[in-house]
N, C-alpha and C positions, 0 to 999 in steps of 0.2 A: 277051417274054423267053421263054426255055425252063426249066424242070423236071428235074431227075432224077426220075422214076418210084418210081425202088430207095428215096427218102427223102422221096418228097410223097404225101399222104395224099390223093391224088385221083386220082380217075378221071373217064368223061364223064358218068356220070349221078350223082356221088357226090362231097363233099369235106369235108373237117374244115371246121369255122364259121368256123374265123381266118382260113382263107384264101379268103373270101366277096371280091370285087374284086381277090382275086390271080388266080385261075385259073379257067374256066370248067366249070359243071356243071349238072346239073339240078337237084338241090339240096345243100343245105350240110347237116350235121347235128354236132352235139355229141359230142366223143368221150367214151365209158363207160371207166374204168379197170379193167382185170383184170392180174391177176398168173400167172404160168405155176403151175401145179400140179403136176406130174408131174419129175423130177430133169432132162427136157430134152423139149424138144419144138419140132417142126421148124418153120419159117417155110417154107412153100411158095408155090409161084408161081403157082396156080392150086386152085381150092375142090374136089379130089381127092385120094384117098390113092396114087396113082401120081405127083403131080406134080412136078415138081423141087426138093427141098428148097434155096433157095438162103442160109440163115441158121439159129442156134434160139436160142430161149431157153432159161434154164436155170432152175433153181427160183426162186420169187421173182421173178423178173427183169418186168419191168411192158411190158403189152401196153395199148395204145389203140385200142378197138373202135369201129370207124364203123357195123358193117354184120352182121349174122349172118342165115346162111339156110343149110339142108341138113348143117347139124353143121358148118361152120367159120363164123370169124368173122375179119371183114377188117379191116386195121387196120395198125398201127406199132409198132415196137417200142421201146419206151424206151429201152434200152442205148445202140444205134448207128442207132435214126432209119431204119431197116428196113420196109419196108412187103409185107405178104402175106395170106399165108391160113393160120389157127391152128386144129386140133381145138377145139374148144370143152369138149371132155372133158378137154384139156389145161388149163385156164383156169378161177379164182376170183375174185370178186370183190376186188378190192383193199383191205380194209375192218382193215389193219395193218400197220404200216411197223416195217421190219426194224431190229434192233438188232445182230444181228451175221451174218457170212457166214464161206463158207465155207474155210480156208487152207491145207487139204490138197488134194492133186492129185485126192483123190477119199475119198468116204468113207462107211460105213452108218450109218443112222440105226436105231435098235432100237425096238423095243415098249415095253420096259422099261427101266430103268438099268441093264442087266446086257448082257453078248456074249453070255450064253446064250441070251435073247430072240429073236426073230425079226427080221432082218435087212430092213432096209427100203431098196431104192436099186439102185444106188450113186448118189451127188450126188458134183456136180462142183465144181471150182475156181471163188469166187466167187457160189456158190449163197448166195441171199440169207434169211435168217431170221429169225423173232421167238423170242428168248430169253426164255419164259416164267416157270421156275423151273429147281434145278440141285438134286443128289443126289450127295455124293460126287463122283467124274471125270467124271457126265454133266452134259448141257444138255439140256433139251426144247424143242424148236423148236415150237410152234403149230402144230398140223394135219400133224405130221409122224411127230415119238417123239423119243428122246436120241439125241444125239452125244456120241463121245467130247471135250472140251471144250479138249484139247490141238489140235484139227485145226479149231479157231474163231480169228477176229481181231473184233476192234470192226469197227463201217461206220466208215470214213475214217482207217483202219489201214494205211499200203501199205508195201509191199516195197522195196527199190532197187536192185534188180537184174534187169530183163527178162530179161535173157539166162538168169540163171539158174532163171526159171521157165521160159522156154522148156525147159531141156536136163529139168524134171521130164517133161515129155513126151514123151522118148525112146523111140521101139518104138511108139506110140499108133497105131491102124491109122488112115489115111489117109481123112476120110469128107469126099464134098463137099456143102459149105455146114453144115458141122459146128462147132462150138466145146466139144462137152464132150470130159469126161474119157476116152471110150471111144473118140472119133473127131473128128480135124478136119481140118482144109483151112488152106491157108498162111496166107492173112490170119486164118482162124480162129484158128491159133495166134499171130503178131503182136499180136491183138487181144485176146486171153486174159494173154500176157504181161506188154503194157505195163497193160493196165486193173488188175491185180495190183499195178502200183505205183505207179496213179492218175492215170495218162495215158488218153487217151479216144481211143480211134481209131476212121474209121470204118469199114464194115466188110469193100469190096473191094478188092482190090489198085491199082487205079487209083485208090481214092479217097484210102488211103492213101499214094501215090506225090507226093498234093498238100500234102502234109501236112511239120509240121517243117521244118528246113532243109537246103539241101544241103550234100555234104562232098565233097570229092573224094577219087576212089579211091585215092591215095597216103596219105590221112588215116583211114581207115575204122580203127574202132575196135571195141571191144566194144558190144554194144546196137544197133550201127548197121543201117537195110536197105538191102538191095539188092534192086530190082527188075527184072525182065523184064516183056515183055507176057505178061499173066495170071499173072505169078508174084512171090513176096517170098519172101524170105529172112532169118534176122537172124546177123550177123557173132557170132562168138564171141571173136576176137581179129583181129589184123589178116589172117587168113589162111584160119581155118575158119568155115565156116556150120553153123545149124542151120537144119531150114525141113522141116514138112509135104507131103511132095510124093507124085508119083502115079508114079514110079520106084521109088521103093522100097517104096512104098504104106504109108508109114509117115511119124514123123517121124525124119529122121536128121542125124548130123554127117558132113559131107566138106568138103574143101577149095574151098573158092568158083573154082579153077583148072578144078578138075575139073566140078562144073556146067556153070559157063559153055562147055566143051569141046562137052558134051554135047547142051546147048541153041544151040547155036552148028550143030552136026551134024544137029541135029534141024531147021533152019532156024527157030527161036525168036529167033536172033539174041542180041547181046547186050546185056548190061545195059542199062533205059530210064534209071534214076537211083538215085543215092546218098542218102540222107537219114536225119537224124539228129534223132529225136523229144527 
């Protein structure tokens, strides 16, 4: 049996203890639970600053650490299961449970319950917060500062229209491996949009293309996903799509027919799947 290394916390010298007798490794260890302590932190392919970013953690999201050395932790993101390296300075022990999340696309935290105090961030949609007190229109997040409470929602409260969430990212720069409001890639956009609606998608396009149910092209509707090799877009209606893409280097709206023709001309080919989550 083969395992996808992107989402399997195992390598030749070390694996998570629950994988003992399932995958081969020199030794097995227990997971140590940490959370992201920065507005966003890259999950890297290797333990070096110039390594490829394959995913991101947002503030408060969990990261299970199995090994740490030379300033990097090796482990697995709890949000989407991705395995990689994160700078240790971007993590802290998970000692408090979140009770709120950021529902605005992005927002600042303030050192005091005043918009005139020093701003920290910005933080991105989906960041997980532990709100410990309130004053006026502000809510204090433990370890950060004061957020305008209108930008927050209770953990477990979800939106209902992934396409509407995706549209909030219009114009956001394209960033390989990104999920933050300041930059994200195609599958990062769909993951964020569906996640805000309580639907957990895996991280990469090939993984997302295996989920949901197949839908005929003639029946495409708002919120459906269109896949090419290495790319995903979301339908806004029967003709228009929204997608984070390297052609515009941003999240943009365009007709599906235009994107399709461009990808055929570039040798990418026709769509490989149409899925509905």
